[in-house]
C-alpha positions in Angstrom: 30.4 4.9 -14.9 29.0 1.8 -13.1 29.2 -0.5 -16.8 25.5 -3.0 -16.5 24.6 -5.5 -18.8 20.9 -7.1 -18.5 20.5 -10.9 -19.3 16.8 -11.6 -19.9 15.4 -9.0 -22.9 12.1 -9.5 -21.8 9.6 -6.6 -20.5 11.0 -6.2 -17.6 14.6 -6.3 -19.9 13.4 -4.1 -21.6 11.7 -1.5 -19.2 15.4 -2.0 -16.7 17.0 -0.8 -19.9 14.6 2.5 -20.2 15.5 3.1 -17.2 18.8 3.7 -17.1 18.9 6.2 -19.8 17.5 8.3 -16.2 20.0 7.8 -13.9 23.6 9.4 -14.8 26.7 7.5 -14.5 25.3 4.4 -16.0 26.6 2.5 -19.3 24.8 -0.2 -20.5 26.9 -2.5 -22.2 25.7 -5.4 -22.5 21.9 -7.7 -23.1 22.6 -11.8 -22.7 19.4 -13.9 -24.1 18.7 -17.1 -25.2 16.6 -15.1 -28.9 18.8 -13.7 -30.1 16.4 -11.5 -32.1 14.4 -11.0 -28.9 18.5 -9.6 -27.6 20.0 -8.0 -30.9 17.0 -5.4 -30.9 17.0 -4.3 -27.3 20.8 -4.0 -28.1 20.4 -1.8 -30.6 18.0 0.2 -29.3 20.1 1.2 -26.1 23.4 1.1 -28.3 24.2 -2.3 -25.9 25.9 -5.5 -27.4 24.0 -8.9 -27.4 25.3 -12.0 -26.1 24.1 -14.7 -26.1 25.3 -15.9 -22.8 25.2 -14.7 -19.1 29.4 -16.2 -19.6 29.9 -14.2 -23.3 28.0 -11.1 -20.5 30.5 -11.2 -17.7 33.2 -11.3 -20.2 32.2 -7.8 -21.5 34.1 -5.9 -17.6 30.2 -5.4 -16.7 29.9 -4.4 -12.9 26.8 -5.4 -12.2 24.4 -8.0 -13.5 20.7 -7.3 -13.7 18.0 -11.2 -14.0 15.2 -10.5 -15.8 14.4 -14.2 -17.3 11.6 -16.6 -16.6 11.3 -17.4 -12.5 13.1 -20.5 -12.6 16.3 -19.1 -13.9 16.8 -16.6 -11.3 18.2 -18.7 -9.3 21.4 -19.7 -11.0 22.1 -17.6 -12.9 22.2 -14.9 -9.2 24.8 -17.1 -8.2 26.9 -17.3 -10.7 27.4 -12.8 -11.3 27.9 -13.6 -7.4 30.8 -15.6 -7.9 32.0 -13.5 -10.8 32.1 -10.5 -7.8 29.8 -8.5 -9.6 27.0 -6.8 -8.6 23.4 -8.7 -9.2 19.6 -6.8 -9.1 17.3 -9.8 -9.6 13.3 -9.7 -10.3 11.3 -12.0 -8.0 11.5 -14.2 -6.5 15.1 -14.9 -5.5 14.0 -18.7 -6.3 11.0 -21.3 -6.2 11.7 -23.2 -3.5 12.5 -22.6 -0.2 16.1 -25.3 -0.3 16.8 -22.7 -3.6 16.5 -19.3 -1.6 18.6 -20.5 1.1 21.3 -21.3 -0.9 21.0 -17.8 -2.4 20.4 -16.6 0.4 23.8 -17.3 1.5 25.7 -16.5 -1.2 24.6 -12.9 -1.0 25.8 -12.7 2.1 28.7 -14.3 1.3 29.5 -12.2 -1.9 31.9 -9.0 -2.2 29.2 -7.7 -4.5 25.6 -6.5 -3.4 23.1 -8.7 -4.0 18.9 -6.8 -4.7 16.0 -8.2 -5.3 13.2 -6.4 -7.5 10.3 -6.0 -5.0 9.0 -3.0 -7.1 5.9 -2.4 -5.3 7.9 -0.9 -1.7 8.5 2.0 -4.7 5.4 2.3 -5.3 3.6 6.8 -5.0 0.3 4.5 -4.1 2.3 2.4 -1.5 4.8 4.7 -0.3 2.1 6.9 0.3 0.3 4.5 2.4 3.2 3.7 4.2 3.6 7.2 4.7 0.1 7.3 6.1 1.1 4.6 8.8 4.5 5.3 10.1 2.7 8.6 10.6 1.5 6.6 14.4 -2.5 8.0 13.0 -3.9 5.7 11.7 -2.8 2.3 13.6 -3.9 -1.6 11.3 -6.0 -3.9 13.1 -7.3 -5.8 9.9 -6.7 -5.3 6.3 -7.6 -7.6 2.8 -5.4 -6.9 0.1 -6.5 -9.3 -3.8 -3.7 -9.8 -6.5 -4.7 -10.5 -9.3 -4.2 -12.4 -13.3 -6.2 -12.0 -15.8 -4.9 -14.9 -17.4 -1.5 -16.6 -17.3 -1.5 -16.9 -21.5 1.2 -14.0 -21.8 4.0 -14.0 -21.9 4.1 -17.7 -23.1 5.9 -19.8 -19.7 3.3 -17.9 -17.5 1.4 -20.5 -17.6 4.6 -23.5 -16.6 4.8 -23.9 -12.9 8.4 -25.2 -14.3 9.2 -22.1 -15.3 7.3 -20.0 -12.7 6.6 -21.4 -9.5 3.4 -21.3 -9.4 1.3 -19.0 -9.6 2.4 -17.6 -5.7 6.2 -16.8 -7.1 4.4 -14.7 -10.5 2.1 -11.1 -9.6 1.1 -12.5 -5.7 4.9 -12.2 -4.2 5.3 -8.5 -4.2 2.2 -8.5 -2.0 3.9 -11.5 0.3 6.3 -8.9 0.6 4.5 -6.1 0.6 2.7 -7.0 3.6 5.9 -7.7 5.6 6.9 -4.2 4.7 3.5 -2.6 5.9 2.8 -4.9 9.0 6.4 -6.8 9.5 7.0 -10.3 10.1 4.0 -13.4 9.3 3.7 -15.7 12.6 1.5 -17.9 10.9 -0.4 -18.4 7.6 -3.7 -20.4 6.3 -4.3 -21.0 2.9 -7.2 -22.8 0.8 -6.6 -23.3 -2.7 -8.5 -24.4 -5.9 -7.4 -25.6 -9.5 -9.5 -24.5 -12.1 -8.4 -23.5 -15.3 -5.1 -23.9 -15.7 -2.6 -27.3 -14.6 -1.6 -25.7 -11.6 -3.4 -24.2 -8.7 -4.6 -21.4 -10.0 -7.0 -19.8 -7.3 -5.6 -19.2 -3.4 -7.1 -17.5 -0.8 -5.0 -16.8 2.4 -5.4 -16.2 6.3 -2.3 -14.5 7.7 -1.3 -13.5 11.7 0.9 -11.4 12.3 3.4 -10.7 15.4 2.5 -7.0 15.2 -1.4 -8.5 16.3 -2.3 -7.3 12.5 -4.0 -10.0 10.9 -5.1 -10.1 6.5 -6.5 -11.6 3.9 -5.6 -12.0 0.4 -7.1 -13.2 -2.5 -4.8 -14.2 -5.1 -6.7 -15.5 -9.0 -4.5 -16.3 -12.0 -7.7 -16.2 -14.6 -10.2 -13.2 -13.3 -9.4 -10.8 -16.4 -8.0 -7.6 -16.2 -10.9 -6.2 -14.9 -10.0 -2.8 -13.1 -8.4 -2.4 -10.1 -6.2 -6.2 -10.6 -4.9 -5.4 -7.4 -6.0 -3.4 -4.3 -5.7 -3.6 -0.6 -8.0 -2.0 1.9 -6.5 -1.5 5.6 -8.7 -1.1 8.8 -8.2 0.6 11.8 -10.3 2.6 14.5 -13.3 3.8 12.4 -10.5 4.3 9.7 -9.3 3.1 6.2 -6.7 3.4 4.0 -8.4 2.0 0.4 -5.6 1.6 -2.8 -6.8 0.7 -6.3 -4.3 -0.1 -8.8 -1.3 1.9 -8.9 -3.3 4.8 -8.9 -4.8 6.3 -6.2 -5.1 6.2 -2.0 -8.4 7.3 -0.6 -7.7 7.7 3.3 -11.0 8.3 5.9 -9.2 9.1 9.0 -12.5 9.4 11.7 -16.0 9.1 11.0 -16.2 13.0 11.2 -13.2 14.1 9.5 -13.4 14.5 4.9 -11.7 11.2 3.0 -8.4 12.2 1.4 -8.0 11.3 -1.8 -4.2 11.2 -4.1 -4.2 10.4 -7.5 -0.7 9.4 -9.3 -2.3 7.9 -13.1 -0.2 11.1 -14.7 3.1 9.5 -13.0 5.3 8.5 -15.5 5.4 4.4 -16.1 8.4 3.4 -14.5 8.1 6.1 -11.4 4.1 4.7 -10.9 5.7 1.3 -10.8 8.2 1.9 -8.6 11.2 0.8 -11.2 12.5 4.2 -11.1 13.9 4.5 -7.7 14.4 0.8 -6.9 17.4 1.3 -9.2 18.1 4.3 -8.7 18.5 3.2 -4.7 20.1 -0.2 -6.3 22.9 2.0 -7.3 23.4 4.6 -5.4 23.9 1.5 -2.4 26.7 0.8 -4.5 28.8 4.0 -5.3 28.4 4.5 -1.8 29.3 1.8 -0.2 25.8 1.5 1.5 23.0 -2.1 1.5 20.5 -3.0 -1.0 16.8 -1.4 -0.3 15.7 -5.1 -0.9 17.7 -8.0 0.0 17.7 -11.7 0.1 16.8 -11.8 3.8 13.7 -10.2 2.5 13.3 -13.0 -0.5 13.8 -15.3 1.1 10.8 -14.8 3.3 8.5 -13.6 0.5 9.5 -17.1 -0.1 9.1 -18.7 2.7 5.8 -17.2 3.3 4.3 -18.9 -0.5 5.7 -22.1 1.1 3.8 -22.4 4.1 0.8 -21.2 1.3 1.4 -23.7 -0.7 2.2 -26.6 2.3 -1.1 -25.5 4.3 -4.7 -27.1 2.9 -6.4 -25.5 4.8 -4.1 -25.8 8.1 -2.3 -23.3 9.7 1.9 -23.1 9.2 3.9 -21.2 11.6 7.2 -19.2 10.3 10.1 -19.9 11.5 11.7 -16.7 11.7 
């Protein structure tokens, strides 16, 4: 029975706590949060204990720590937990700067415990279906367009503070910076144009990527787009063929000019499965119990931050990604 603690009683802390109910041999021991009200509410809901700090959480004897706090706090919490010898699951991003991502990468490589990052889109049925189509080999991606929008940066209240988030690219867009590597391989170079319009930070991005695989793609990301459907989508283009997704709800596949278009719908899939949370957590615990490797590594997290950093530095010029 793995003893698990969570630091951060917000949306993602509550989400993972719910996932634990669906996984055998996991005991949710406690939750730490600076808000006693939020922490106690989550702890009481799951028959766990509330404590105010990560030190207190580690003193409960937990073997696994889930980090679900604001982005800029991930680094120090992860370093402390890894030094304590426990396994760490951190929500994205790994860190909010490239130097800090390097620190965490080095610490994770040297640590006794496993470190896994929460790039959940890899485990969503929608994107797994896209990956399956690519792995079959008949569809060869040549180009792609992706969009990842946020309706606002108002909820939670810290979402609009770049000191806590790292900036818009470290929020939901970070998932797509990971996803394009997962689908197309390593990024060779990026060119990005940004604009500050509504918030006190760059809040809209147009990004062009070239991959070593030969694929090129664009990603558009806007932080003030409303939540009009679909707020996230990808379109992959092959030889007279295409794959199109709509949020985490639907995949459409046109294999050529003559065959019927195939559709897969996931609207009735339960939330924790549709968003990939159940599978990423299950695989993390499985890796711990079987002595395996994390399915999303610290290096994966580092690469995503490396891409975000290059996009911020681009200012309309090509920036090469050093592997």
